[in-house]
VEXDREN-2710 file (C-alpha; in Angstrom, 1 decimal):
% VEXDREN-2710
k/r/px/py/pz
1/UNK/0.0/0.0/0.0
2/UNK/1.3/3.4/-0.9
3/UNK/1.4/6.4/1.5
4/UNK/-1.3/8.1/-0.6
5/UNK/-3.6/5.1/-0.3
6/UNK/-3.1/4.8/3.4
7/UNK/-3.7/8.5/4.0
8/UNK/-6.8/8.8/1.9
9/UNK/-8.3/5.8/3.7
10/UNK/-7.5/7.2/7.1
11/UNK/-9.0/10.6/6.1
12/UNK/-12.1/8.9/4.8
13/UNK/-12.5/7.1/8.1
14/UNK/-12.1/10.3/10.0
15/UNK/-14.8/12.0/8.0
16/UNK/-17.2/9.0/8.1
17/UNK/-16.9/8.4/11.9
18/UNK/-16.4/12.0/12.9
19/UNK/-13.1/11.3/14.6
20/UNK/-11.4/14.2/16.4
21/UNK/-8.0/15.6/15.3
22/UNK/-6.3/14.2/18.3
23/UNK/-7.8/10.8/17.7
24/UNK/-6.5/10.9/14.1
25/UNK/-3.0/11.8/15.3
26/UNK/-3.0/8.9/17.8
27/UNK/-4.0/6.5/15.0
28/UNK/-1.3/7.7/12.7
29/UNK/1.3/7.3/15.5
30/UNK/0.1/3.8/16.1
31/UNK/0.4/3.0/12.4
32/UNK/4.0/4.4/12.4
33/UNK/5.0/2.3/15.4
34/UNK/4.3/-1.1/13.8
35/UNK/5.2/-0.1/10.2
36/UNK/8.7/-0.6/8.9
37/UNK/11.3/1.9/10.0
38/UNK/11.8/3.4/6.6
39/UNK/8.1/4.3/6.2
40/UNK/7.1/7.7/5.0
41/UNK/3.8/8.1/6.8
42/UNK/2.8/11.6/7.8
43/UNK/3.1/12.2/11.6
44/UNK/-0.1/14.2/12.1
45/UNK/-3.3/15.5/10.4
46/UNK/-1.6/18.7/9.1
47/UNK/0.9/16.7/7.0
48/UNK/-1.9/14.3/5.9
49/UNK/-3.9/17.3/4.5
50/UNK/-0.8/18.5/2.6
51/UNK/-0.5/15.1/0.9
52/UNK/-4.3/14.9/0.1
53/UNK/-4.2/18.5/-1.3
54/UNK/-2.1/17.2/-4.2
55/UNK/-5.2/15.5/-5.5
56/UNK/-6.6/18.9/-6.6
57/UNK/-9.8/18.6/-4.6
58/UNK/-9.6/22.0/-2.8
59/UNK/-12.5/24.2/-2.1
60/UNK/-13.1/28.0/-1.9
61/UNK/-14.5/29.9/1.0
62/UNK/-16.6/32.9/0.0
63/UNK/-17.9/35.3/2.6
64/UNK/-21.6/36.1/2.4
65/UNK/-24.0/38.6/3.9
66/UNK/-25.7/37.6/7.1
67/UNK/-29.1/38.1/5.4
68/UNK/-28.1/36.3/2.1
69/UNK/-28.1/39.6/0.2
70/UNK/-24.8/39.2/-1.6
71/UNK/-21.5/37.4/-1.8
72/UNK/-18.2/39.2/-1.1
73/UNK/-16.8/37.9/-4.3
74/UNK/-15.0/39.1/-7.4
75/UNK/-15.4/42.9/-7.6
76/UNK/-16.9/42.9/-4.0
77/UNK/-14.1/40.8/-2.5
78/UNK/-12.7/43.7/-0.5
79/UNK/-16.0/45.1/0.7
80/UNK/-16.6/45.2/4.5
81/UNK/-20.4/45.8/4.5
82/UNK/-23.3/44.6/2.5
83/UNK/-24.3/46.9/-0.4
84/UNK/-28.0/46.2/0.1
85/UNK/-28.6/46.0/3.9
86/UNK/-25.3/47.6/5.1
87/UNK/-24.7/44.8/7.6
88/UNK/-21.1/44.0/8.5
89/UNK/-19.3/41.3/6.7
90/UNK/-17.4/40.3/9.9
91/UNK/-18.7/39.4/13.3
92/UNK/-18.9/42.3/15.8
93/UNK/-18.2/41.5/19.5
94/UNK/-18.2/43.5/22.7
95/UNK/-14.9/43.9/24.5
96/UNK/-14.3/44.2/28.3
97/UNK/-14.9/47.9/28.2
98/UNK/-18.3/47.5/26.5
99/UNK/-17.1/48.8/23.1
100/UNK/-18.1/47.1/19.9
101/UNK/-15.1/45.6/18.1
102/UNK/-15.2/44.2/14.5
103/UNK/-13.3/41.0/14.2
104/UNK/-11.8/39.4/11.1
105/UNK/-14.2/36.4/11.4
106/UNK/-16.8/36.4/8.7
107/UNK/-20.4/36.1/9.8
108/UNK/-21.3/33.6/7.1
109/UNK/-19.3/31.6/4.5
110/UNK/-20.2/29.7/1.4
111/UNK/-18.1/26.6/0.6
112/UNK/-17.7/26.2/-3.2
113/UNK/-16.1/23.1/-4.7
114/UNK/-15.5/23.4/-8.5
115/UNK/-16.9/20.5/-10.5
116/UNK/-14.6/21.0/-13.5
117/UNK/-11.5/19.2/-12.0
118/UNK/-13.8/16.3/-11.0
119/UNK/-15.3/16.0/-14.5
120/UNK/-11.8/15.9/-15.9
121/UNK/-10.9/13.2/-13.4
122/UNK/-13.6/11.0/-14.7
123/UNK/-11.8/10.8/-18.1
124/UNK/-8.4/10.1/-16.4
125/UNK/-9.7/6.6/-15.5
126/UNK/-9.7/4.4/-18.6
127/UNK/-12.8/2.4/-17.7
128/UNK/-14.8/5.4/-16.6
129/UNK/-13.8/7.4/-19.7
130/UNK/-15.2/4.5/-21.8
131/UNK/-18.4/4.5/-19.8
132/UNK/-19.0/8.2/-20.3
133/UNK/-19.7/7.3/-23.9
134/UNK/-22.1/4.5/-23.1
135/UNK/-25.3/6.5/-23.9
136/UNK/-24.3/6.6/-27.5
137/UNK/-21.9/3.8/-28.1
138/UNK/-23.0/1.2/-25.5
139/UNK/-24.5/-2.2/-26.2
140/UNK/-28.2/-1.3/-26.7
141/UNK/-29.0/-3.4/-29.7
142/UNK/-31.7/-5.5/-27.9
143/UNK/-33.4/-2.5/-26.4
144/UNK/-37.1/-2.0/-26.9
145/UNK/-37.6/1.4/-28.5
146/UNK/-40.8/1.9/-26.5
147/UNK/-39.0/1.5/-23.1
148/UNK/-36.9/4.2/-21.6
149/UNK/-33.8/2.7/-20.1
150/UNK/-31.6/5.8/-19.9
151/UNK/-32.1/9.6/-19.8
152/UNK/-30.7/9.8/-23.4
153/UNK/-34.1/8.2/-24.4
154/UNK/-36.0/11.2/-22.9
155/UNK/-37.3/14.3/-24.6
156/UNK/-35.1/16.8/-22.7
157/UNK/-31.9/15.0/-23.8
158/UNK/-33.0/14.8/-27.4
159/UNK/-34.2/18.4/-27.4
160/UNK/-30.7/19.5/-26.4
161/UNK/-29.2/17.4/-29.2
162/UNK/-31.4/19.2/-31.7
163/UNK/-30.6/22.6/-30.1
164/UNK/-26.8/22.2/-30.5
165/UNK/-25.8/19.4/-32.9
166/UNK/-22.1/20.1/-32.3
167/UNK/-22.6/19.5/-28.6
168/UNK/-24.4/16.2/-29.3
169/UNK/-21.8/15.1/-31.9
170/UNK/-19.2/14.3/-29.1
171/UNK/-20.6/11.6/-26.8
172/UNK/-18.2/12.8/-24.1
173/UNK/-20.2/16.0/-23.7
174/UNK/-21.6/15.8/-20.2
175/UNK/-25.2/16.3/-19.2
176/UNK/-25.5/17.3/-15.6
177/UNK/-28.3/17.2/-13.0
178/UNK/-28.6/19.3/-9.9
179/UNK/-30.1/18.5/-6.6
180/UNK/-30.4/20.4/-3.3
181/UNK/-32.4/20.3/-0.1
182/UNK/-32.1/21.5/3.5
183/UNK/-30.0/19.3/5.8
184/UNK/-29.4/19.3/9.5
185/UNK/-25.8/18.2/10.1
186/UNK/-26.6/17.0/13.6
187/UNK/-28.8/14.2/14.7
188/UNK/-31.0/16.4/16.9
189/UNK/-34.0/17.5/14.8
190/UNK/-34.8/20.2/17.3
191/UNK/-31.7/22.2/16.4
192/UNK/-32.4/25.3/14.3
193/UNK/-29.1/25.1/12.4
194/UNK/-29.3/23.7/8.9
195/UNK/-27.3/23.9/5.6
196/UNK/-28.1/23.4/2.0
197/UNK/-25.7/21.1/0.1
198/UNK/-25.9/21.3/-3.7
199/UNK/-25.0/18.2/-5.7
200/UNK/-24.2/17.7/-9.4
201/UNK/-24.5/14.4/-11.2
202/UNK/-23.2/13.5/-14.7
203/UNK/-25.8/11.4/-16.5
204/UNK/-23.6/10.1/-19.4
205/UNK/-22.8/7.0/-17.4
206/UNK/-24.7/3.7/-17.6
207/UNK/-27.9/3.5/-15.5
208/UNK/-26.1/1.2/-13.0
209/UNK/-23.5/3.9/-12.2
210/UNK/-24.8/7.4/-13.0
211/UNK/-26.4/7.9/-9.5
212/UNK/-23.7/6.2/-7.4
213/UNK/-22.0/8.1/-4.6
214/UNK/-18.5/8.1/-6.2
215/UNK/-19.8/10.1/-9.2
216/UNK/-22.0/12.6/-7.2
217/UNK/-20.2/15.9/-6.9
218/UNK/-20.8/18.1/-3.9
219/UNK/-20.5/21.6/-5.5
220/UNK/-21.8/24.0/-2.8
221/UNK/-22.6/24.1/0.9
222/UNK/-25.0/27.0/1.6
223/UNK/-24.7/27.9/5.2
224/UNK/-27.6/28.3/7.7
225/UNK/-29.2/28.6/10.1
226/UNK/-31.8/30.4/7.9
227/UNK/-33.1/28.9/4.7
228/UNK/-32.0/30.7/1.6
229/UNK/-35.6/31.1/0.5
230/UNK/-35.8/33.5/-2.5
231/UNK/-32.1/34.4/-2.4
232/UNK/-30.7/31.0/-3.3
233/UNK/-29.6/32.5/-6.6
234/UNK/-27.0/34.6/-4.7
235/UNK/-25.2/31.5/-3.5
236/UNK/-25.5/29.8/-7.0
237/UNK/-23.4/32.5/-8.7
238/UNK/-20.0/30.7/-8.6
239/UNK/-21.5/27.5/-9.9
240/UNK/-23.5/29.3/-12.6
241/UNK/-20.3/31.0/-13.8
242/UNK/-18.5/27.6/-13.9
243/UNK/-21.4/26.1/-15.9
244/UNK/-21.2/28.9/-18.4
245/UNK/-17.4/28.1/-18.9
246/UNK/-18.2/24.4/-19.2
247/UNK/-20.7/25.1/-21.9
248/UNK/-18.0/26.6/-24.1
249/UNK/-15.6/23.8/-23.1
250/UNK/-12.3/23.2/-21.2
251/UNK/-9.3/21.1/-22.2
252/UNK/-9.3/17.5/-20.8
253/UNK/-7.5/14.3/-21.5
254/UNK/-9.3/11.1/-22.5
255/UNK/-7.3/8.1/-21.2
256/UNK/-9.5/5.7/-23.2
257/UNK/-8.6/7.3/-26.6
258/UNK/-5.2/8.6/-25.4
259/UNK/-5.7/12.2/-26.6
260/UNK/-6.9/15.6/-25.4
261/UNK/-10.3/16.9/-26.3
262/UNK/-12.6/19.9/-25.5
263/UNK/-14.9/18.8/-22.6
264/UNK/-18.3/20.5/-22.7
265/UNK/-21.1/20.2/-20.2
266/UNK/-24.7/21.3/-19.9
267/UNK/-27.0/21.6/-16.9
268/UNK/-30.2/19.8/-17.9
269/UNK/-32.2/18.7/-14.9
270/UNK/-33.1/19.5/-11.3
271/UNK/-34.2/17.0/-8.7
272/UNK/-35.9/18.3/-5.5
273/UNK/-38.8/17.7/-3.3
274/UNK/-41.7/20.1/-3.6
275/UNK/-40.5/22.6/-0.8
276/UNK/-36.9/22.7/-2.2
277/UNK/-38.4/23.0/-5.7
278/UNK/-40.3/26.1/-4.6
279/UNK/-37.1/27.7/-3.2
280/UNK/-34.9/26.8/-6.1
281/UNK/-37.3/27.9/-8.9
282/UNK/-39.0/30.8/-7.1
283/UNK/-42.5/29.1/-7.4
284/UNK/-44.8/29.5/-4.5
285/UNK/-45.8/26.0/-3.3
286/UNK/-48.0/27.1/-0.4
287/UNK/-51.1/28.5/-2.1
288/UNK/-53.8/27.5/-4.6
289/UNK/-51.3/27.5/-7.5
290/UNK/-48.9/25.2/-5.7
291/UNK/-48.7/22.6/-8.5
292/UNK/-46.0/23.8/-11.0
293/UNK/-47.5/21.6/-13.7
294/UNK/-51.2/22.4/-13.4
295/UNK/-50.6/26.1/-12.5
296/UNK/-53.8/28.1/-12.9
297/UNK/-55.8/25.0/-13.8
298/UNK/-55.2/23.3/-10.5
299/UNK/-58.9/23.5/-9.4
300/UNK/-57.8/23.6/-5.8
301/UNK/-60.3/24.2/-2.9
302/UNK/-60.0/25.1/0.7
303/UNK/-60.4/22.9/3.7
304/UNK/-60.7/24.7/7.0
305/UNK/-59.0/23.0/9.9
306/UNK/-59.2/25.0/13.1
307/UNK/-57.7/28.5/12.3
308/UNK/-55.7/27.2/9.4
309/UNK/-56.7/26.8/5.7
310/UNK/-55.1/24.0/3.8
311/UNK/-55.2/23.8/0.0
312/UNK/-55.8/20.5/-1.8
313/UNK/-55.6/19.7/-5.5
314/UNK/-58.1/17.5/-7.2
315/UNK/-55.7/14.8/-8.3
316/UNK/-58.5/12.6/-9.5
317/UNK/-58.4/14.5/-12.8
318/UNK/-55.2/12.6/-13.6
319/UNK/-56.9/9.2/-13.4
320/UNK/-58.2/7.2/-16.4
321/UNK/-61.7/8.3/-17.5
322/UNK/-63.5/5.2/-16.2
323/UNK/-61.7/5.0/-12.9
324/UNK/-64.2/4.4/-10.0
325/UNK/-62.5/7.1/-7.8
326/UNK/-63.8/9.8/-10.2
327/UNK/-67.4/9.1/-9.1
328/UNK/-66.6/8.4/-5.5
329/UNK/-68.4/11.1/-3.4
330/UNK/-67.8/9.5/0.0
331/UNK/-64.1/8.8/0.2
332/UNK/-63.2/12.2/-1.2
333/UNK/-64.8/15.6/-1.2
334/UNK/-68.5/14.9/-0.5
335/UNK/-70.9/15.4/-3.3
336/UNK/-68.2/16.1/-5.8
337/UNK/-67.6/14.0/-8.9
338/UNK/-64.6/14.7/-11.2
339/UNK/-65.3/14.5/-14.9
340/UNK/-62.6/16.8/-16.3
341/UNK/-59.4/15.5/-17.8
342/UNK/-55.9/16.3/-16.8
343/UNK/-54.6/19.9/-17.3
344/UNK/-52.9/20.9/-20.5
345/UNK/-49.1/20.5/-20.3
346/UNK/-47.5/24.0/-20.2
347/UNK/-44.8/24.9/-22.6
348/UNK/-41.7/26.9/-21.6
349/UNK/-43.2/30.1/-23.1
350/UNK/-46.5/29.5/-21.1
351/UNK/-44.6/29.1/-17.8
352/UNK/-42.5/32.2/-18.4
353/UNK/-45.6/34.2/-19.3
END
């Protein structure tokens, strides 16, 4: 086993089991004691991090406004106060004399991990580089054309191919999905602190691998304790800029074909639950128009429960015409039969309008 293999496994154990720094240092000392005398194991966590940093998996810390108004990034990197709410970028504490003192500790920080190096790394492995072409060159001769077995069989994938034939011509062009949701890093659900991790997934890989943990990229960690709500776009700025760069392409090396190529990527899908969908897309999911597909044709009604009013959608419209639930007036809303069909599917122009 090489030093790099040993260190990465130990670092993975530290992260998985939440080991303290002192515990990690003691484990390393124990390994050094029974290893051969000429071993080159790092003696502590600091030296281990220096070795792992050579993998190019670094991340960037970007200060943010306390109320999620802006990032202190690029042309605002040297600002000390928010340009919108005028709140301080750094924490303010009271000293022994009762005076307010501004520290150099940021109130809130966004963690940003670029996905471009990790996309390039997929093509450095010969087997993975071959699998990134599977959607176009894989063994699919016996596939039933009426059965969708991969996202490349879907309408969105094919629409992108028609939109940019040059992008579709290279099977290595990556189609990416994005997913985010609120997450409490501690086991106690009563704690108010939460964060919002943002994941990116490349969907070129075969169905058996494209959603695995080792090809799911953590791109952003949006800090809490408050939900980003309507200001999640503020934290998405670094990732959006990187996706724009990937659309035009970056130089990468294909270990399967043994040559360099222009790696392009496109963000194509989002996967969220309904609440995260509302925050991510800016759609209100709490009122009568809560369904983003039905929109104004939701036919919702109000059900009073105490002092609260809850909105329900008539989902029986989506059932087959002769389904018995359509005429069931006892199990559902009393005295109400549903004879209408499903709502018309909205186009992109309809949704924007």
